PLY file of the C-alpha trace (Angstrom):
ply
format ascii 1.0
element vertex 251
property float x
property float y
property float z
element edge 250
property int vertex1
property int vertex2
end_header
-10.35 28.04 -0.95
-7.03 26.51 -1.64
-5.27 28.61 0.92
-7.99 27.62 3.48
-7.63 23.92 2.76
-3.86 24.11 3.16
-4.38 25.96 6.55
-6.88 23.26 7.53
-4.44 20.46 6.66
-2.02 21.96 9.37
-4.49 21.13 12.21
-3.25 18.99 15.09
-5.14 15.84 13.81
-3.53 16.25 10.31
-0.14 16.70 11.85
-0.85 13.49 13.82
-1.61 11.60 10.55
1.50 12.94 8.87
3.54 11.80 11.89
2.03 8.34 11.75
2.84 7.98 8.09
6.41 9.10 8.67
6.80 6.75 11.61
5.65 3.84 9.43
8.28 4.84 6.85
11.05 5.18 9.50
10.28 1.59 10.77
10.36 0.20 7.38
13.58 1.93 6.71
14.95 0.32 9.95
13.99 -3.11 8.68
15.43 -2.49 5.23
18.67 -1.40 6.77
19.22 -4.92 8.10
20.98 -5.92 4.87
22.82 -2.64 4.22
26.59 -2.91 4.81
27.72 -0.42 7.43
24.05 0.22 8.52
22.06 -0.71 11.43
22.94 -4.40 11.10
26.54 -3.48 12.03
25.43 -1.55 15.08
22.89 -3.85 16.62
23.79 -7.15 14.93
22.25 -8.55 11.78
20.37 -11.28 13.58
18.37 -8.47 15.47
17.13 -6.69 12.40
16.71 -9.82 10.25
14.36 -11.22 12.80
12.04 -8.18 12.26
11.34 -9.10 8.65
12.28 -12.67 8.06
9.51 -15.17 7.47
8.99 -18.17 9.65
6.33 -20.77 9.77
5.08 -20.19 13.17
2.80 -17.64 14.83
5.56 -15.22 15.77
6.85 -15.21 12.22
3.40 -14.57 10.82
2.90 -11.76 13.30
6.08 -10.07 12.33
5.19 -10.25 8.67
1.74 -9.03 9.37
3.20 -6.01 11.16
5.48 -5.38 8.31
2.68 -5.42 5.69
0.38 -3.35 7.99
3.25 -0.70 8.07
3.45 -0.87 4.34
-0.30 -0.28 4.14
0.02 2.82 6.30
3.09 4.07 4.69
2.01 3.63 1.13
-1.71 3.79 1.07
-2.55 6.52 3.67
-0.85 9.24 1.52
-2.97 8.20 -1.61
-6.17 8.85 0.58
-5.26 12.28 1.75
-7.38 13.95 -0.93
-10.36 11.86 0.28
-9.78 12.60 3.94
-9.63 16.34 3.03
-12.99 16.11 1.13
-14.67 14.44 4.10
-13.41 17.15 6.35
-14.70 19.81 4.07
-18.25 18.20 3.89
-18.70 17.86 7.51
-16.22 20.16 9.19
-15.28 16.90 10.98
-14.27 16.81 14.50
-10.89 15.09 15.13
-12.60 12.14 16.52
-14.68 11.61 13.36
-11.59 12.17 11.14
-9.66 9.53 13.00
-12.58 7.15 12.89
-12.55 7.59 9.11
-8.86 7.13 8.84
-9.03 4.10 11.20
-11.58 2.29 9.13
-9.56 2.89 5.98
-6.40 1.54 7.62
-8.27 -1.38 9.16
-8.96 -2.66 5.64
-5.25 -2.60 4.74
-4.48 -4.29 8.16
-6.77 -7.07 6.95
-5.03 -7.18 3.65
-1.75 -7.44 5.55
-2.89 -10.79 7.10
-3.39 -12.33 3.61
-0.21 -10.87 2.35
1.79 -12.42 5.37
0.28 -15.77 4.76
1.12 -15.53 1.08
4.65 -14.53 1.68
5.12 -17.39 4.16
3.68 -19.90 1.83
5.73 -18.74 -1.21
8.88 -18.63 0.94
8.43 -22.19 2.23
8.21 -23.51 -1.29
11.32 -21.57 -2.36
9.68 -18.94 -4.60
10.68 -16.03 -2.44
14.02 -15.21 -0.82
13.96 -14.28 3.00
13.46 -10.50 2.07
10.26 -11.27 0.00
11.69 -10.99 -3.47
10.72 -13.49 -6.20
13.43 -16.22 -6.90
11.34 -17.58 -9.79
11.06 -16.13 -13.25
7.72 -17.80 -13.68
6.27 -16.21 -10.49
7.67 -12.73 -11.54
6.01 -13.07 -14.84
2.81 -14.19 -13.45
2.73 -11.37 -10.90
3.53 -8.73 -13.66
0.95 -10.19 -15.99
-1.70 -10.28 -13.38
-1.08 -6.75 -12.35
-0.98 -5.54 -16.03
-4.31 -7.38 -16.87
-5.93 -6.04 -13.80
-5.22 -2.41 -15.01
-7.85 -3.12 -17.88
-10.41 -4.80 -15.70
-13.87 -3.34 -15.13
-13.51 -3.80 -11.38
-10.35 -1.68 -11.28
-12.09 0.98 -13.29
-15.21 0.91 -11.09
-13.13 1.19 -7.85
-10.89 4.04 -9.41
-13.97 5.93 -10.51
-15.04 6.10 -6.76
-11.66 7.04 -5.53
-11.44 9.84 -8.13
-14.75 11.24 -6.87
-14.63 11.31 -3.19
-17.32 13.89 -2.86
-19.79 11.70 -4.66
-18.59 8.72 -2.62
-19.19 10.42 0.76
-22.59 11.93 -0.27
-23.71 8.41 -1.20
-22.61 6.82 2.17
-22.87 9.77 4.56
-25.40 8.01 6.81
-22.96 5.17 7.50
-20.89 7.27 9.88
-17.17 7.81 9.65
-15.99 4.44 10.73
-18.09 2.43 8.18
-17.35 4.97 5.42
-13.67 4.55 6.32
-14.16 0.81 5.81
-15.96 1.41 2.50
-13.32 3.73 1.32
-10.61 1.17 2.33
-12.43 -1.55 0.37
-12.54 0.63 -2.73
-8.99 1.45 -2.44
-8.10 -2.19 -1.99
-10.07 -2.85 -5.12
-7.88 -0.29 -7.00
-4.42 -1.29 -5.67
-4.24 -4.90 -4.37
-2.60 -6.03 -7.60
0.03 -3.37 -7.67
0.81 -4.04 -3.97
1.33 -7.75 -4.87
4.17 -6.59 -7.02
6.08 -6.20 -3.74
7.00 -9.91 -4.33
8.77 -8.82 -7.54
10.74 -5.99 -6.10
11.13 -7.30 -2.58
8.99 -6.53 0.34
11.97 -4.58 1.95
12.58 -2.57 -1.11
12.02 0.99 -0.15
12.39 2.21 -3.79
9.64 -0.09 -4.81
7.45 1.34 -2.09
8.03 4.86 -2.94
7.43 4.31 -6.60
4.35 2.32 -5.96
2.91 4.98 -3.67
3.37 7.65 -6.30
1.78 5.49 -8.97
-1.25 4.64 -6.97
-1.65 8.14 -5.62
-1.60 9.51 -9.24
-4.04 6.82 -10.42
-6.54 8.09 -7.89
-6.52 11.57 -9.18
-8.77 12.65 -12.08
-5.73 13.05 -14.25
-4.77 9.49 -13.44
-6.99 8.29 -16.25
-4.05 8.85 -18.60
-1.86 6.55 -16.60
-3.89 3.38 -15.84
-3.85 1.57 -19.11
-0.38 2.67 -20.28
0.92 1.29 -16.97
-1.01 -1.98 -17.66
0.58 -2.22 -21.08
4.09 -1.66 -19.66
3.55 -4.37 -16.92
2.30 -6.79 -19.63
5.36 -6.03 -21.60
7.61 -6.65 -18.68
5.86 -9.95 -18.03
6.48 -11.10 -21.57
10.16 -10.11 -21.43
10.68 -11.99 -18.12
8.96 -15.03 -19.48
11.17 -15.01 -22.61
14.23 -14.65 -20.44
15.19 -11.23 -21.73
15.15 -9.68 -18.33
0 1
1 2
2 3
3 4
4 5
5 6
6 7
7 8
8 9
9 10
10 11
11 12
12 13
13 14
14 15
15 16
16 17
17 18
18 19
19 20
20 21
21 22
22 23
23 24
24 25
25 26
26 27
27 28
28 29
29 30
30 31
31 32
32 33
33 34
34 35
35 36
36 37
37 38
38 39
39 40
40 41
41 42
42 43
43 44
44 45
45 46
46 47
47 48
48 49
49 50
50 51
51 52
52 53
53 54
54 55
55 56
56 57
57 58
58 59
59 60
60 61
61 62
62 63
63 64
64 65
65 66
66 67
67 68
68 69
69 70
70 71
71 72
72 73
73 74
74 75
75 76
76 77
77 78
78 79
79 80
80 81
81 82
82 83
83 84
84 85
85 86
86 87
87 88
88 89
89 90
90 91
91 92
92 93
93 94
94 95
95 96
96 97
97 98
98 99
99 100
100 101
101 102
102 103
103 104
104 105
105 106
106 107
107 108
108 109
109 110
110 111
111 112
112 113
113 114
114 115
115 116
116 117
117 118
118 119
119 120
120 121
121 122
122 123
123 124
124 125
125 126
126 127
127 128
128 129
129 130
130 131
131 132
132 133
133 134
134 135
135 136
136 137
137 138
138 139
139 140
140 141
141 142
142 143
143 144
144 145
145 146
146 147
147 148
148 149
149 150
150 151
151 152
152 153
153 154
154 155
155 156
156 157
157 158
158 159
159 160
160 161
161 162
162 163
163 164
164 165
165 166
166 167
167 168
168 169
169 170
170 171
171 172
172 173
173 174
174 175
175 176
176 177
177 178
178 179
179 180
180 181
181 182
182 183
183 184
184 185
185 186
186 187
187 188
188 189
189 190
190 191
191 192
192 193
193 194
194 195
195 196
196 197
197 198
198 199
199 200
200 201
201 202
202 203
203 204
204 205
205 206
206 207
207 208
208 209
209 210
210 211
211 212
212 213
213 214
214 215
215 216
216 217
217 218
218 219
219 220
220 221
221 222
222 223
223 224
224 225
225 226
226 227
227 228
228 229
229 230
230 231
231 232
232 233
233 234
234 235
235 236
236 237
237 238
238 239
239 240
240 241
241 242
242 243
243 244
244 245
245 246
246 247
247 248
248 249
249 250
């Protein structure tokens, strides 16, 4: 069975999904390289690359930030949904069109979240709480974000959403008649309920911090697995401890 699943995940539509995820990471790397000495900024000019990710209080600036957050959603969250996508394919022997409809609905939710995140980043930058690369410049904001994420790890809503993510078979059987697009939207909404607070920590590490993105992706992927039950509450306690240390000025 495992060998069959591995072979199935080498089908063209799966390879297309992997390529899209890698492309999202590649574009994010190009944006992050703007501030790296000797990197792409020196080749193409710093102004060109900084314009791709710098906030601005106009439609163009919001559009760029939306694109950046949408790429973050694809790069970080699509990998966490791979077990669910595989379960869906096992249930219905889904044609590539149905597979892409499910994945499209899922990513559409994160594209919507990207709009709110872009607005938040612009607003926080305008009042001086974020630097141009999306990292907090305020110990108070950092402490609040860490505490919010930590407390949310213990919330019933987080647990309810995680329980659905950890049981994709039950989830799809309950909503099978909705069709792939609507199931993708539902799956994305459940995933958003699991992960929005951890995603908001991008304002602590910096929205162009690839290390944060990779760590966040791994943590959120592990949380969605059955064994992730041992991670959720200890992670919440660690985030609350970090918030207390920041508030006390220790870190």
